[in-house]
N, C-alpha and C positions, 0 to 999 in steps of 0.2 A: 644559186648553184649548189647542188648536193655535195657533201664533204668528199665523197670518193672521187668526184670530178676534180676537186682542187688538188688532189695528191700529185697529179702529173704536171701541174702548172710549171714547176721549177725543174722539169726533168731534162732540160737541154744540156745541163752540166752534171750528169749523174756521177757519183763517185762512191767507191766502197769505203765505208768508215770502219772504225774500230768496232768490235762486237758491241752492238747496242743493248745487249742484255745487262750491262753493268749498271747498277743503281747505287745511290748513296748508301753507305753502310755495308756494302759487300765486303766480305773479309772478316766482318765481326762474327762472333759466335751466333749461330742461329739453329733453329730446329731443322735438322737435315731430313726428318721424316716427311716434310712437305714435298720433297722431290721424289718420293717413292710411292709405288702402287700400294694401296691398302685395302683393295677389294678383290676377292678371289671367287666369290660365288658366281655361278653361271648356269645356264640351262642348255639343253641339247636341242629342244624343239620349241617352236612358237606356242604349241599347245601347253607347254609347261609354264607359260607366263600368266595363265589365267586371264587372258584378254577377253573383252566383250566379243560375242559371236560376230557382230557386224565388222569389228576391226579385223578379226581373223580372216573373214571373207575378203576384205580389202587387201590384206597382206598377201594372201595366196593369189588373188586376182591380179595383183601387181606383178606377180612372177616370182616371188620369193617362195622357195620350197623349205629351206631350213635357215636358221639365223646364221649370219656371218659372225666371226669371232667378236667383233665389237658389239653386235646385237645380242650375242649370248651373255655378255657381261653387263653392258651399260644400261639396258632397259630396266633391269631389276631394281637398282638403287633408286632410280627416279620414281618408279611405281611405289617404292616403299617410303617415299617422301624425303629421301636424303638429298641434300645438295650434292652435285656430281660434277667432277672434272673428268672428261673422257677424251683421250687422245686416240685418233685413228687416222690412218693414211687415206688419201683420196681414193675413191673407187672401192671402198670396203663396206658401204652401206651405212655411212655415218648419218646422212640426212634421214634415212628411214628409221634409224635408232631413236632420234628425238621426236620424229613424227609419230611413231607408234606410241611412245610414252605419253606424248601430249594428248593424243586422241583418247587414250585410256583415262587420263585424269579429268578431261573436260566433261561437264554435265550438259548434254545437248538439250535438256528440257528447260534450261535457263538461257536467255538471250544475252546475258552479261558477258563481257570479255574476260576470259579466265586464263588465257595463255598468250604470251607475247614472245615471238621469235624474232631476234634482230640479227641481220646479216649486213655485209658491208657494201654490196653492190645491188643495183636494181635487177640485173640479170639473175643473180643468185636468189634474190627475193622471189621473183616470179617462178623460178625453178622449184624452190622449196614450197611455194604456194601450190604449185601443180601436184607435187608429191603428196602434200597433205590432203588435197582435194581427191586425188586418186585412191589413196589408201583409206581415206575417210568416206569413200563414195556411199557406203551402205549405212553410215551412222547418222546422216542428216545434219552433219556439222556445218556451221557457217564460218567460212574463213575469208579473210580479205588481205590483199597485198597493198600495203600502205607505203608508197615509195615516192621519192622526188621524181620530177620529170613527168608527172601525171597531174591532172586537174585536181586541185585541192577540194573543189566542191564534190567530186566523186567520192573522195575519202570521207568527207563529212556526211554525205547521204548514206553511205554504207555503214559507217560507225553508228549513226543515229538509228539505223534500222536494226541494229543488233547483230554482232558477230562474236563467236566464242573464241576464235583464234585469230590473232593479227600477226602477219609476217611483214616486216618492214625494214627500211634503212634508217640509220640513226637520226638524220636531219628531219625527215618527215614525221617519224614517230614522236620525236621531241616536240615538234610544232603542234601536233594533234593533242598531245598531253597538255601542253601549256595553254592551248585554247579551250581545253575542257571537253573536247570531242572524243578523245580516247580515255575512257573512264578506267581507273586502276583499282577501284575499291574491291572488286571481286577477283583480281588477278591472283592466281595460285602458282603459276609457273612462269619463270623468265628464262629463256634459252638464248645464249649468246654463241652464235656460230662463228668460226674462224676467230676464236677469242684472242689469240696472240696478236692478230692485226687490230682487232677492235679495242684492245686495252693498251695499245702502244700509241705512239704519236700519230696525230691525224684524226683519230676518233675518240681518244680518251676523254676529252672534255665533254663531248656530246653524250657519251655513255654515263659519265658522272652525273650529268643533268637528268638523264632518264632515271637513274637510280633514286633521285630525290622524289620522284613521283610514285615509286613502287611501295607497296605495303611492307611494313617491317618484317612480317613473318613469311614473305614470299619464298618459295623454293627456287633455287638457282641452278642452272646446268650450263657448263662451259664445254664447248666442243672445238677441236682443232686438230690438224695434222701435226702441228708442232706446238710444244708447250715450253717455251724458254723459261729459265729459272725466275726471271723477274715477274713473269705472269703468275707463276705459282706463288711467289711471295705476295704479290698484289691481291691475289684471291683470298688471302688470309684476312684482309680488311673487310670483306663483304660476304664471306661464305661461312657457314656453320658446320664444322667437322665434316668436310666433303668426302664422299667416296672418290678415291683417285684411281683411275685406270690409265696408266701411263705406258708409253712404249720407249724402250731404250733406244738411244740414237742409232746404235748399230743394227737395230731391227727395223729402222724406218723406211729404207728404200723398198720400193714395191717389188714383190716377187713377180717374175714374168716380164719385167722390163729390162731389156738389154741396153746397157749404157756404153757409149763410145765417145771418143773425142777426135777431132781432126786438127792437127797442129798446122798453123798458118804463120808464115813469116811476117805477113802484113795484112792489115785490115782490108785492103782493096781486093784481096784474093777471095774474100768470102763469097761473093756472088758467083764467081766461076766454079767454086767447089759446090755450091748449091745446084748449079746447072748439071754438074757431073753426077750428083746424087740422083737427080730426077731422071737422068738418062739411063742410069744403071740399077736403080732400086725400084721395086714395085711398091708404090706408096698409095694407099687407098685414100686416106685423108690425113692432112698434116696441120699442126699448129706451129708457126714459126715465131719465136719471141725475140723482140728487140727491146732495148732499154729506153728508147726515146720515141716520142711521137714523130719527130722529124725522120728518124731512121725507118719507122713503120711506113710513112708516106713515100719515102724514096724507094724502098724495096718493093712496095706495091706497084709503083710506077714502072720500075725496071722489069718486074715479072710480067706485067700486062703487055709491055713492049715485046716480050718473048712469047706472047699469045697464051699465057697461063690464065686460067679462070681463078681469080683470087679476090678475097675480101680482106678488109683491114678494120681493126677496131681499137679505139683508145678512148680515154676519158674525156677528150675534148668534143666528142660527138654527142649529138642530142639523143634522147632516149628512143625516139621513133627510128632513127637510123640504126642504132645499136640493135634494136629488136629485129629489124629487117635483116641485118647482117647475120645475126644468130640463127634466124629462121632459114636463111639460104644455106648456111653451113650445116645445120642439123639435117636438112633435106638433101644434102649433097649436091645442091645447085652449084655451090663452089666447093672445091676440094682442098684449097689452101686458105688458112686464116692466119693473118699476120697481126700480132697483138703486142701490147706492152703487158706488164704484170697485172693489169686490170683483170685479165681473164685467167690468171694463174690459179685462182682459188675457186674451187667448188663448181665450176661450170662443167656439166656432164654431157659429153658428146660421145656416145658409145663407139662409133666407128673410127675414131682417131687411132691410127696405127703408128704414127711417127710424130715425135716432138723434136723440133730443131731449135736449140739455143743459138741463134745467130749471134747474139751477145750473151755471154754468161751473166746470170743474175747478179744484182748488186749485193744481195744478202744471202747467206748460206741457207736460211730457212726457206727462201723463195724457190730454191732448186727442187725440193721435194714436191712443192705445190705444182711447179711447172711440169715435171716429168710424169706426175700423177695423172695428167690429161690423157696419156696413152695407157694401154693395158688395163682398161677399166674392168672391174669385177673378174679378174683372173684371165682376161684375154691377153694374148701376147702383144707387147708393144716395144718400140725402140726409141731411145733418146740419143740424139747426136749433138755434141757440143763443139762449136767452133772456138778454137783457142789460139789467141795470138800470144807472143812472148810475154806481154804484160799480164795475161790471164793465167799463166802457167802456175804461179804460186797459189792463186786462189783455187784453181782446180784441185791442187793437192790438199788445200784446206777442206774443200767439200768432201774429198775422199776420206780424209781423216775424221771429219765431223760425223759422217754417216757410216764410217768403217766399211766403205764399199770400194769396189774396184771398177774404175772407168778405163776401159782399154782403148788403145788407138784403133781407129777404124781400119779394118783390114783392106789391103789393096784389092783383093778379090772380094767384091761386094756380094757374091753369091753366098759367102759365109755368114752374112749379116742376117 
């Protein structure tokens, strides 16, 4: 079983813990500069990056006209060979940032694997793979998605045939390295997406194993929507003078996403409120988040009984089922997707207009990942949080953490 699937095994008794960013030695004197941005250089146009003509064609063909703020800043240090830590909210072109950088660095005249991009779920791996394939369409680049839940022999065949870029999940990447099929001698760039998740519990050991196989001089790039202090501290152990492009917490919530909460006296009223929302709001497509697999299954059953077309997704499902569900949702065959936090990071569905936190997330960092599923690339989105009395303090913590205002949902829903 791939590691990301194991994360939800114990989810039936979720509980919010103390801030997990505390590590041994916190409070001792340390270099505060590691928590600050140290890179200001930027470009206005893709043409200013001196990209290969084939990559520029791919960038414009993909639909980009000018670089987003993170693309204006974060591509440059990577192209200059600097280790890079880049923080950017979901829906701001983060994936394309490291895709463009990777494509520029890779030499397509050699069949050796030169770049490795590691992400934490299979869905995200396939999504990144497709972005690399699309933007790299005119370069002749060979890219492979190396993920658990697929036949190992397919990975072996592809890797033996020669691929320049590998996108994968930690478990399968580590396995292919150990067995000698994923050669690392010519690796030039290692990209870790959703780095805060990858370097925290659950994945940390696997990533450490992967590092053992990497060349000593490899260039490293970390990307994530959130960069807690412990991750920045940890990066000091394996990165050389990285360019840091960080976002202040109070600048993190996405512009264009309206945030509301609905106060509820009891848990049991959540379903009735959800029905009211669907009767009174115009919702194109929505993602509804629950904290447990059991809750996802129960809510799915209840909505189907009310004749809603609904899909559900969590880590206990096999890959074929998860792929089918994502395909149905992307093509709007289903308009409601109920999920655990498995889907909170990186999954890009452009037409999602509403995110509903049926359960508030267990960690503050998860909030920004969840609500970032709506309002992609500047489109308007709405996030609605169901809040029981036991959630009230945590909602205040979220508002303080992100310096954002979450208003009570107005009784006149036409104002939403």
